[in-house]
C-alpha positions in Angstrom: 46.4 -5.5 0.8 48.2 -2.9 -1.1 49.4 0.3 0.5 47.2 3.4 0.4 47.8 5.7 -2.6 47.1 9.3 -2.1 45.4 10.7 -5.2 44.0 14.2 -5.6 40.9 14.4 -7.7 39.0 17.4 -8.9 35.5 17.4 -7.3 32.5 19.0 -8.9 30.0 18.5 -6.1 26.9 19.6 -7.8 27.3 17.2 -10.6 27.0 14.4 -8.1 23.7 12.5 -8.3 23.5 12.3 -4.6 23.7 16.0 -4.2 21.1 16.4 -6.9 18.8 14.2 -4.9 19.5 16.2 -1.7 18.6 19.4 -3.6 15.1 18.2 -4.0 14.6 17.8 -0.2 12.7 20.5 1.8 15.8 21.4 3.9 18.2 21.1 0.9 20.2 24.3 1.5 20.8 23.7 5.2 21.7 20.0 4.6 24.2 21.1 1.9 25.9 23.6 4.2 26.1 21.0 6.9 27.8 18.7 4.4 30.4 21.5 3.5 30.9 22.1 7.2 31.5 18.4 7.8 34.2 18.4 5.1 35.9 21.5 6.7 35.6 19.9 10.1 37.3 16.7 8.8 40.1 18.9 7.5 40.6 20.5 10.9 40.5 17.2 12.7 43.3 15.9 10.5 42.5 12.2 10.9 41.9 10.7 7.5 38.4 12.0 7.2 37.3 11.3 10.8 35.5 14.0 12.7 35.7 14.0 16.5 36.1 16.2 19.5 39.1 14.2 20.7 40.6 10.8 19.9 38.3 9.2 22.5 35.2 11.5 22.3 33.0 11.4 19.1 30.8 14.3 18.2 27.2 13.8 19.2 24.2 15.2 17.2 23.8 17.9 19.9 27.5 18.9 19.6 27.3 19.3 15.9 24.1 21.3 16.1 25.9 23.7 18.5 29.0 23.9 16.3 27.1 24.4 13.1 24.5 26.6 14.7 21.7 24.6 13.2 18.5 22.9 14.7 19.2 19.5 16.1 16.4 18.0 14.0 18.0 19.3 10.8 21.4 18.0 11.8 20.0 14.6 12.5 18.2 14.6 9.2 21.4 15.6 7.4 23.5 12.9 9.1 20.8 10.2 8.3 20.7 11.4 4.7 24.5 11.3 4.4 24.7 7.9 5.9 21.9 6.5 3.8 23.6 7.9 0.7 27.0 6.4 1.7 28.6 9.9 2.1 29.6 9.3 5.7 30.3 6.3 7.9 29.4 6.0 11.6 31.2 3.2 13.4 30.1 1.2 16.5 31.6 3.9 18.8 29.7 6.7 17.0 32.7 8.1 15.3 31.9 9.9 12.1 34.1 9.7 9.0 33.8 11.0 5.5 33.5 8.2 2.9 36.1 8.3 0.2 37.9 11.1 2.0 40.7 11.2 -0.6 38.4 12.5 -3.4 37.6 15.6 -1.3 41.2 16.6 -0.8 41.4 19.1 -3.5 41.5 22.8 -3.1 40.2 23.5 -6.6 37.2 21.2 -5.8 36.2 23.1 -2.7 36.6 26.4 -4.6 34.2 25.1 -7.1 31.8 24.1 -4.4 31.8 27.6 -2.9 31.3 29.3 -6.2 28.5 27.1 -7.4 26.8 27.4 -4.0 27.0 31.2 -4.3 25.4 31.0 -7.7 22.6 28.9 -6.4 22.0 31.3 -3.5 21.9 34.2 -6.0 19.1 32.4 -7.9 17.3 32.0 -4.6 17.5 35.7 -4.0 16.3 36.6 -7.4 13.4 34.2 -7.0 12.6 35.8 -3.7 12.3 39.2 -5.2 9.8 37.9 -7.7 7.7 35.8 -5.3 4.6 37.2 -3.6 5.1 38.1 0.1 2.2 35.7 0.8 4.3 32.7 0.0 4.1 30.0 2.6 6.3 29.8 5.6 8.4 26.8 4.3 9.6 28.8 1.3 10.5 31.8 3.5 12.5 29.6 5.8 14.3 28.0 2.8 15.2 31.4 1.4 16.3 32.7 4.8 18.6 29.6 5.1 19.9 30.4 1.6 20.9 33.9 2.8 22.6 32.4 5.8 24.6 30.1 3.5 25.7 33.0 1.4 27.1 34.7 4.4 28.8 31.6 5.7 30.3 30.7 2.4 32.3 34.0 2.2 35.8 32.7 2.2 37.1 32.8 5.7 40.9 33.2 5.6 41.6 31.3 8.7 39.4 28.3 7.6 41.0 28.3 4.2 44.5 28.2 5.8 43.4 25.2 7.8 42.0 23.4 4.7 45.1 24.3 2.7 47.3 22.8 5.4 45.2 19.7 5.5 45.4 19.1 1.8 49.1 19.6 1.5 50.1 16.9 4.0 49.4 13.3 4.5 47.9 12.2 7.8 50.0 9.1 8.2 53.0 7.4 6.6 53.1 4.2 4.6 54.8 2.5 7.6 51.7 3.3 9.7 49.5 1.6 7.2 51.9 -1.4 7.1 51.6 -1.6 10.9 47.8 -1.5 10.7 47.9 -4.3 8.1 50.3 -6.3 10.2 48.2 -6.1 13.3 45.0 -7.1 11.4 46.8 -10.0 9.7 48.0 -11.3 13.1 44.5 -11.0 14.6 43.1 -12.9 11.6 45.6 -15.7 12.2 44.1 -16.1 15.7 40.5 -15.4 14.6 39.8 -15.8 10.9 36.3 -14.4 11.3 37.5 -11.1 12.8 35.8 -8.2 11.1 38.0 -6.0 9.0 38.5 -2.6 10.7 38.9 0.9 9.2 42.6 0.5 8.4 43.0 4.2 7.7 41.9 5.0 11.3 44.2 2.3 12.5 47.1 3.8 10.5 46.4 7.2 12.0 46.4 5.6 15.5 49.8 4.1 14.8 51.0 7.6 13.6 49.9 8.9 17.0 51.9 6.2 18.8 55.0 7.1 16.8 54.7 10.9 16.8 53.1 11.7 20.2 54.3 8.7 22.3 57.7 8.7 20.6 57.7 5.0 19.9 59.8 3.6 17.0 58.3 1.6 14.2 60.5 -1.3 15.3 59.2 -1.2 18.9 55.6 -1.2 17.7 56.2 -4.0 15.2 57.8 -6.1 18.0 54.9 -5.6 20.4 52.4 -6.4 17.7 54.0 -9.8 17.0 54.7 -10.5 20.7 51.2 -9.6 21.9 49.5 -11.7 19.2 51.5 -14.7 20.2 50.8 -14.3 23.9 48.2 -16.5 25.5 46.5 -13.5 27.3 47.3 -10.4 25.2 46.2 -11.8 21.9 42.6 -11.6 23.0 43.0 -8.1 24.4 45.1 -6.2 21.9 42.6 -6.0 19.1 43.3 -2.5 17.9 46.1 0.1 17.8 44.2 2.2 20.5 44.4 -0.8 22.9 48.0 -1.4 22.0 48.7 2.3 22.8 46.9 2.2 26.1 48.7 -0.9 27.2 52.1 -0.1 25.7 54.0 0.5 28.9 52.5 -2.6 30.6 53.4 -4.7 27.6 57.0 -3.4 27.6 57.3 -4.3 31.3 56.0 -7.8 30.8 58.4 -8.3 27.9 61.3 -7.3 30.1 60.1 -9.4 32.9 59.8 -12.5 30.8 63.2 -12.0 29.4 64.7 -11.6 32.9 62.9 -14.8 34.0 64.3 -16.8 31.1 67.8 -15.6 31.8 67.5 -16.4 35.5 66.4 -20.0 34.7 69.4 -20.4 32.4 67.1 -21.1 29.5 68.9 -20.6 26.2 67.8 -17.3 24.6 66.9 -17.3 20.9 69.5 -15.7 18.8 67.1 -13.0 17.5 66.1 -12.0 21.0 69.7 -11.8 22.1 70.7 -9.4 19.3 68.5 -6.4 20.2 66.2 -5.1 23.0 64.4 -2.7 20.6 64.9 0.1 23.0 62.7 -1.3 25.7 
């Protein structure tokens, strides 16, 4: 598998056929603002399009309804719509991620989204002035939501700064993706039917191991190879998150086994004798 290439594309959201279909739905305006909020939230999370409260806690429908200040039923409808249209992915652990996240990483694209949404809202307002006050409740609710959207889409400087920061830096390095691909290839050697994971999330997990846990790429690579050749650990280390959790225990076992080999006067492989990888 080739390395990930970061490509910035201009996004014209309202030319997308999926968005056009959403625009025909009764709750279109609220669903669209939830979509924009999801994009902004993904930028704040800074995890390759993933949206979560913390690395171990995914957002629930109720959490998003609170954060977005929208009815839980509408949030659920929006998430179901986005998932059905392939706009988001929701994994087995309920973590939400934006599909094709790279295409959304463009400041000009988001500026267009804001501007075009404002124009749509302006049309709603104009229509509201022409409509009879006896219009049904559904229309009034839609127009009220449109006014809310107009207020919310005023460019907030703090949010824009977060988005700018997100778009100007990569979440992980090529070495992190290489480690993700290495682990997956080793797992496949042991179990050819193993399902392919989200390698971008794995790469971001390896970034956390390097940056937050202060592990070197060489140390991580060593433990990947060692664990996948171990009679016990190869069935337990099946993700970077698991490797991270068990990292210290693995290091201690590596040291213990090396010590036992030396005490038994068993010849040490030349490669093992050269370096200890900082363990």
